[in-house]
N, C-alpha and C positions, 0 to 999 in steps of 0.2 A: 422426553429426552431430546436434547439437541446434539447433533453431530457437528463437529468442527474439523474441517480439513486444514492442514497447516497449523496445527495447534501449538507448535513450539515457537512460532513467531511472536514478536512483541505483542501484536494485536491478539493473536490466538491465546496467549497466556492471560492477558487482561480480560478478554471476553469470557474465558472459562471461569475466572474468579468472580466476575460480575454475575454470571448466570448462577453459579454456586451460591453466592450471597443471597440470591433471590429464591433459593431452595430448589433450583432446577438441576436435574441430573445431566451431566455432560459426558459424551464419549468423543474424545479427540484423537486424531491420528496424524502421524507424520512419519517420514522415513526413519528418523531417530528421535527417541523420546526419553533417553536416559539422563538428559542434562537439565530437565526442567523441574528442579527440586520443589518449587512452589506448588506444583500440580500433583506430583507423584503420591503424596501422602493424603491428599484431600479426599474425604469420604464420598463426596458427590461427583468426583471427577475420575473418570476411567480413561486410561491412555492405551493406545495400541500402535505398534510399529506397522506401517503399511505404506506401500507405494500406491500413488494415486491411480496408476494404470494397471494395478492388479485387480481386475474388474470383479472377479469372484469374491475376493476378500472385501473389497469396498461394498459390494452388494450385501454381504453378511453384516458389515458394520452398520450400514444404513437401514437394515431390515426393520428395526423397531423404532426408528426415529420419528419424532413429531415434526422436527424441523432440521434443516441442514444449513450451515453457514460455510460457504466455500471460500476459504482464504488462500489455500495452497496455490503457489505460482512460482515460476522462475523469474525473478526480478533482478536484472543486472544491466549495466550500460553497454555490455558487450558480450558476444557469444555466438555460437552457431545457431542459425535460424531453425534448423531441425530440432535442436534441443529445446528452444523456446516453444516451438509448435507442439512437441511431444508432451510437455508439461501443461502449458497454458490452454491449448486447444483440445488435444486428445484427452488430457486429464479432466477437463471440464465435461467433455462428452461422456467419459467414464462415470463420473459421479452423478451426472444427470440420468444416465441409464440405470444406475443403482437406485436413484430416487424414484424412478418410474415403477420400480418393483415394491416400493413401500407406500405408505399412505400418509406422506408428509403433508402438513398444512402450510408450510412455508419453506421456500428455498431462497436464501439471500446470497447473492453473488457479489464478491468484492472485486471491483475493476480498478481503473486508474485514470486520473486526469492527464497522464502522459499522452493519451490519445488526442488531446487538444493542442499539443505543442507544435509549432511550425516556424520557429526562428523569427519571431516578431513579438513585439509587446502586445499582450492581450489582457484586457481588464474586464472583470465582472462576467466571465464566460459562463453562459447558461447551458444546461444539459442539452437543449435542442439546437444549439448553434452548430453551424456547418463544421464538420471535422476535416482536417487536412488529408489529402490523398496524394502520394502515399504517406503513411505515418513515419515518424522520425527514426525509429529503429525497430529491431526485431521484437523487443519487449512490447512496445506500443502496438505494433502490427498484430501480434498474436493475442494480446489482451482485447483488442477491438474484435478480432475474429471470435474470441471466446464470448464476448457480449452477443454476437450474432447467433452463436450456438444457444445461448440462454434465451434469446428472443424467439428463436424457432421453437424451443421446448415450451415456452410460455404459450405460443400460439396453438400448441398441441395439448395444453392443459396443465402445465407445470405452474404452481402458484409462486412465481418468481418476482423478486425485486433486486435491482442492481444498485450498488452504491459506489461512488468514486471518491474515496478519501484522498486528500492532498498531503503529501510529504509528512508521513506519520513519524513522530518522535516520542520518546519516553523510555522508561526502563526496558532493558533487553533490546533496545534499538541496535541493530548491527550495520545499518546503512547510512543514515543521514548524518547525525552528529559525530559518530566515530570517525567518518571520513574527514569531516571538517577538523576535528581535533588532531588527526594524524597529519593532515596537510599543514597545520600550524607548526607542528613539531618538525616537519621536514623542510622548513624554509619559508613558510608563510602561505596563507590562503590566497590563491590567485584571484585577481579581480580583472575581468576581461572587458568591461564596458567603460564608457566615459563617466557613467554615474551608476550608483547602486540600483539594481532592479527592485521592484516592489513585488513581494511574493506572499503566498499563503502557506502556512504550515499548520499541522494539526496534532494536538496532544492525544496520545493513544486512548486515554479514558473517554475523550469526546467521541472518538470513532466507535469504541465499544458501546457507548451509550446510543449512538446512532443505529448500530446494528440491533440493539435490543428493541429500539423503536420500530425498526423494519420487521423484526420477527413478529411484532404485535400490531403492525399497521393494519388499517382496514383494507378490505378487498379492493377498494377503489385505487389503491396504490400498486396493485399487481401489474407487472409489465412495465413499470416506470423505472427511471434512473434518477439518482440523487447525488449531487455534489455534497461533500462534507469537508468543512475546514473549521478552524478556530474562529472564523469570522472577524479576524483582526489582521488585515493586510498590513504589511510593514516593510520598510526598507530592509533588504538582506543585511546590509551593514549594521543596522540597529539590532537585528536579531542576534548577529554574531557578537556584538558588543555586550549585549545582555547575557548571553551564554558565557562568555569568557570572564566577565565581571563576577558573575555568581560562582564560577569555578575558580576564581582568583588566579587566572592564568593570563599572562600578557597576550594580547591579540596581535599577531603578526600577519600582515598582508603584503602582497607584491603585485604591482600593476603590470599587466601584459597586454599589449595592443590586441584587440579582438581579431583582426585579420591575421596577425602572426600566430595567435593561439589556435585559430580555426585551421590554418594551413598545417601547423604542427600536429594537430589532432588527426587531420586527414592522413598525413604521412604515417603517423603512429598506427592508425587503423590498417593501412595497407601492409605495414610490416607485420602486424598481428595476424593478418590473413595468411602470411607465410609461416610464422612461428607457432601460431595457435595459442599464444599467451595474450592475456587481456592487456590492452594498451594502458599506459599510465594516464593518458588523456584521450577523451573521445569528443567528437563534434557535438554530441548531445550534451555532454558535461559542460563544455564551453558555453553552449547556448543557454542552458538553464541558469548559469551564473551571470549571463549578460542581459537576458531579456526578462521583462516583467510578465508575470502571469498571475492573475487573481481570479477567483471563482465566485459566482453568485450561489448563495445557499438559501435563497428565498423560497425555492420550491420545497426543500427539505423542511424549512421552518413552517411553511404553510400546510404541507400535506402529511409530514411525519411528526409535526410538533417538535422539531429538533431545535434545541438551543444549546450552545456549548456550555458545559458545566465547569470546566477548568480553564482559567484564563491563560494566555500565552506566558505572562510573567510567572504565574504559579506553576505552570507546566514545566518551564525551564528550571525553576527552583527544585521541583520534585525530581527531575531528571538528574540534576547535578548532585542532589543528596543521595540518590540511588548509586550514581557512578562512584562517588567518594566512599560509599560504604562497601564497595566490592573489593 
């Protein structure tokens, strides 16, 4: 049996179905589970409502697990540091303590390439490249700390592997493309740089496939970290044109000077510190729309035998088909 935290995410849903297709029993948990219709009626998938920091309950959930895939995280461009720390760091400690009371053969931790970002163009970033200090925001900071928690547990015997999937999109995506589509409807997608950045994004099936490989990877992979992308770096503008063309929606953009946008985001963040409301624009949001960042997946190809199974073009088509069917 494989336990999946954060099972109601886009990736959690796809991974659950992939494991079930392979005849593997899944026990997934999240704070709310009543809205994932694809999983609720599946005979090999059991769902449970649980908070990651309810340690006694999480220990019970993990007690019979052969493996754990830890997806649950607070992922947002803005918020209180304490909230990110509670979920991303303390939550990771909680599930690792639960794992230590079971006899799991594999613990797969899902991290983020946000820890690489530092407001400059970076190409072909490898897992061992120097990380910026400090990290760009509370999310990246606490996910880096969570990796350190996993590293410590590995040194104490936890059979752990960490993956860093870049910009996941696909059915049930609540973050990447929905925000892009909303921005287009509300006046146009902002463009902050002089030219379109080159970026990596990753279709959800490819990430689920990579997690399956990590679950079954040889012991030589334990303690390692792996970038995961579609392996198709592209101009952000080209990706948006492909998305909107397949959705038959006119693509509207608006050019904003980077310095002006960055200053406006800084002021918006200051205001949000007083109001407690998420700013409409963040410095990180401006940065990722202005600077190129691509990742090397050579290590995952070499050691996990990872190859993307769904192309960028096909992935966007599948996402649009799903979106139009809703």
